[in-house]
C-alpha positions, 0 to 999 in steps of 0.5 A, spaced: 500 500 500 502 506 498 500 513 501 500 519 497 504 525 501 501 530 505 500 536 501 497 543 504 495 550 501 500 554 503 496 560 502 490 558 505 494 556 511 498 562 512 492 566 512 488 562 517 495 562 522 495 570 521 487 571 523 488 565 528 490 569 534 484 574 534 480 569 538 485 564 541 483 563 548 488 566 553 485 566 560 488 560 563 495 562 561 494 569 563 499 569 569 504 565 565 504 568 557 497 570 555 499 571 548 503 564 547 498 561 543 497 567 538 505 568 538 506 560 536 501 561 530 505 567 528 511 563 529 509 557 525 507 561 519 513 565 519 517 559 519 513 556 513 514 562 509 522 561 511 522 554 509 518 555 503 522 561 500 528 561 503 528 569 506 523 573 509 521 580 507 524 586 512 521 593 513 527 598 513 522 603 516 519 598 521 526 597 523 528 604 524 522 606 528 524 600 533 531 602 533 529 610 535 524 607 540 529 603 543 534 609 544 528 614 546 525 610 551 532 608 554 534 615 555 527 617 558 527 611 563 534 613 565 532 620 566 526 619 570 529 613 574 524 608 573 526 600 572 527 598 565 524 591 566 517 592 564 519 596 558 524 591 555 518 586 556 513 590 552 518 592 547 521 585 545 513 583 545 511 589 540 517 588 536 516 580 535 509 581 534 510 587 529 515 583 525 511 577 524 505 580 522 509 584 517 512 578 514 505 575 514 501 581 511 506 582 506 505 575 503 498 576 503 498 583 501 494 581 494 489 578 499 487 582 504 479 582 503 480 574 503 484 575 510 478 579 513 473 574 510 477 569 515 476 573 521 469 574 519 468 566 519 472 565 526 467 571 529 461 566 527 464 560 530 465 564 536 459 567 536 455 560 535 459 558 541 457 564 546 450 563 544 451 555 546 454 557 552 448 562 554 443 557 553 447 551 556 447 556 563 440 558 562 438 550 562 443 547 566 446 553 570 453 550 568 458 555 565 460 551 559 467 555 558 469 557 565 476 554 564 477 560 559 474 566 563 479 570 567 479 569 574 483 575 576 479 581 573 473 582 578 468 578 575 467 571 572 462 571 567 457 574 572 449 573 571 444 579 569 438 578 575 442 571 577 439 568 571 442 570 564 449 569 563 454 574 560 457 570 555 464 570 554 465 564 549 472 562 549 476 569 550 477 572 557 471 576 559 465 579 556 467 586 554 473 583 550 468 578 546 464 584 545 470 588 542 473 582 538 466 582 535 466 589 533 469 589 526 464 583 524 458 586 527 460 593 524 461 590 517 455 586 517 451 592 518 455 597 514 454 591 508 447 589 510 445 588 503 450 583 501 451 579 507 447 573 510 442 575 514 442 569 519 450 570 520 448 578 521 443 576 526 447 571 530 453 576 531 448 581 533 445 576 538 452 574 541 454 581 542 447 582 545 448 577 550 455 579 552 451 585 556 457 589 555 457 597 556 462 598 551 459 593 546 452 596 546 455 603 546 460 601 540 454 598 536 450 604 537 455 608 534 455 603 528 448 604 527 448 611 527 454 611 522 450 607 518 443 611 518 445 618 519 451 618 514 450 612 509 443 613 508 439 617 503 438 624 505 430 623 506 432 618 511 437 622 515 432 628 515 427 624 519 432 620 523 437 626 526 431 630 530 429 623 533 436 622 535 437 628 538 430 627 542 433 620 544 440 623 546 436 628 551 432 623 554 438 618 555 442 624 558 436 626 563 435 618 565 443 618 566 442 624 571 436 622 574 435 615 574 433 610 580 440 607 583 435 601 585 433 599 578 437 592 576 436 592 569 441 592 564 440 599 561 440 602 568 447 599 569 449 602 563 446 609 564 449 608 571 456 607 569 456 612 564 453 617 569 458 615 574 464 616 569 462 623 566 461 625 574 468 622 576 471 626 570 469 632 573 471 631 580 477 627 578 479 625 585 481 619 589 476 620 594 470 621 590 472 615 585 473 610 590 465 611 591 463 609 584 461 603 581 467 598 580 467 599 572 468 607 573 473 606 579 477 602 574 477 607 568 477 613 572 483 611 577 487 609 571 485 616 568 487 620 575 494 616 575 495 617 568 494 625 569 498 625 575 504 621 572 511 624 571 512 627 564 506 628 561 509 631 555 513 625 553 510 619 558 514 615 562 516 609 557 512 603 554 510 598 560 511 603 566 503 604 567 504 600 573 509 604 576 506 610 575 500 607 579 504 605 585 507 612 585 501 616 584 496 612 588 496 609 594 490 606 598 487 600 602 481 600 597 479 593 596 479 593 588 486 597 589 490 595 583 484 594 578 487 594 571 493 597 573 497 593 568 493 595 562 490 602 564 483 599 563 483 603 556 488 604 550 487 612 551 489 612 558 495 607 557 498 611 551 497 617 555 500 614 561 506 611 558 507 616 551 504 622 554 501 627 549 506 626 544 504 619 543 497 620 543 498 625 538 502 620 534 496 615 535 491 620 533 495 622 527 496 614 525 488 613 525 486 619 522 491 619 516 489 611 515 481 612 515 478 610 509 471 611 509 470 608 502 473 601 505 468 597 509 473 593 512 477 599 514 471 603 516 469 597 520 476 596 524 475 604 526 470 602 531 474 597 534 479 602 535 474 606 538 472 600 543 480 599 544 480 607 546 475 606 551 476 599 554 482 595 552 489 597 554 493 591 551 498 592 546 499 585 543 493 581 546 488 577 542 490 580 535 491 588 537 497 588 532 493 584 527 487 589 527 492 595 526 496 592 521 489 590 517 487 598 518 493 600 515 493 595 509 486 597 507 487 605 507 487 605 500 482 600 498 475 601 496 468 597 497 468 595 489 475 592 490 473 588 497 466 585 494 470 583 487 475 580 491 470 575 494 463 575 491 461 570 497 461 575 503 458 572 509 455 567 505 
C-alpha cells in the first residue's frame, strides 16, 4: 500500500495562522504568557514562509522606528529613574509581534479582503459558541467555558438578575468578546445588503448577550454611522431630530435615574453617569465611591494625569509604576487594571504622554478610509480599544492595526470583487 504525501495550501494556511490569534483563548495562561498561543501561530507561519522561500521580507522603516524607540525610551527611563524591566518586556513583545505580522501581511498583501473574510468566519464560530454557552447556563446553570474566563479581573462571567449569563465564549471576559466582535458586527451592518442575514443576526445576538457597556455603546455608534451618514438624505432628515430627542432623554435618565433599578440599561446609564461625574471631580476620594467599572477607568485616568512627564510619558510598560507612585490606598479593588490602564487612551497617555497620543491620533486619522468597509469597520474597534482595552499585543491588537493600515487605500468595489461570497 502506498500513501500519497501530505500536501497543504500554503496560502490558505498562512492566512488562517495570521487571523488565528484574534480569538485564541488566553485566560488560563494569563499569569504565565497570555499571548503564547497567538505568538506560536505567528511563529509557525513565519517559519513556513522561511522554509518555503528561503528569506523573509524586512521593513527598513519598521526597523528604524524600533531602533529610535529603543534609544528614546532608554534615555527617558534613565532620566526619570524608573526600572527598565517592564519596558524591555513590552518592547521585545511589540517588536516580535510587529515583525511577524509584517512578514505575514506582506505575503498576503494581494489578499487582504480574503484575510478579513477569515476573521469574519472565526467571529461566527465564536459567536455560535457564546450563544451555546448562554443557553447551556440558562438550562443547566453550568458555565460551559469557565476554564477560559479570567479569574483575576473582578468578575467571572457574572449573571444579569442571577439568571442570564454574560457570555464570554472562549476569550477572557465579556467586554473583550464584545470588542473582538466589533469589526464583524460593524461590517455586517455597514454591508447589510450583501451579507447573510442569519450570520448578521447571530453576531448581533452574541454581542447582545455579552451585556457589555462598551459593546452596546460601540454598536450604537455603528448604527448611527450607518443611518445618519450612509443613508439617503430623506432618511437622515427624519432620523437626526429623533436622535437628538433620544440623546436628551438618555442624558436626563443618566442624571436622574433610580440607583435601585437592576436592569441592564440602568447599569449602563449608571456607569456612564458615574464616569462623566468622576471626570469632573477627578479625585481619589470621590472615585473610590463609584461603581467598580468607573473606579477602574477613572483611577487609571487620575494616575495617568498625575504621572511624571506628561509631555513625553514615562516609557512603554511603566503604567504600573506610575500607579504605585501616584496612588496609594487600602481600597479593596486597589490595583484594578493597573497593568493595562483599563483603556488604550489612558495607557498611551500614561506611558507616551501627549506626544504619543498625538502620534496615535495622527496614525488613525491619516489611515481612515471611509470608502473601505473593512477599514471603516476596524475604526470602531479602535474606538472600543480607546475606551476599554489597554493591551498592546493581546488577542490580535497588532493584527487589527496592521489590517487598518493595509486597507487605507482600498475601496468597497475592490473588497466585494475580491470575494463575491461575503458572509455567505
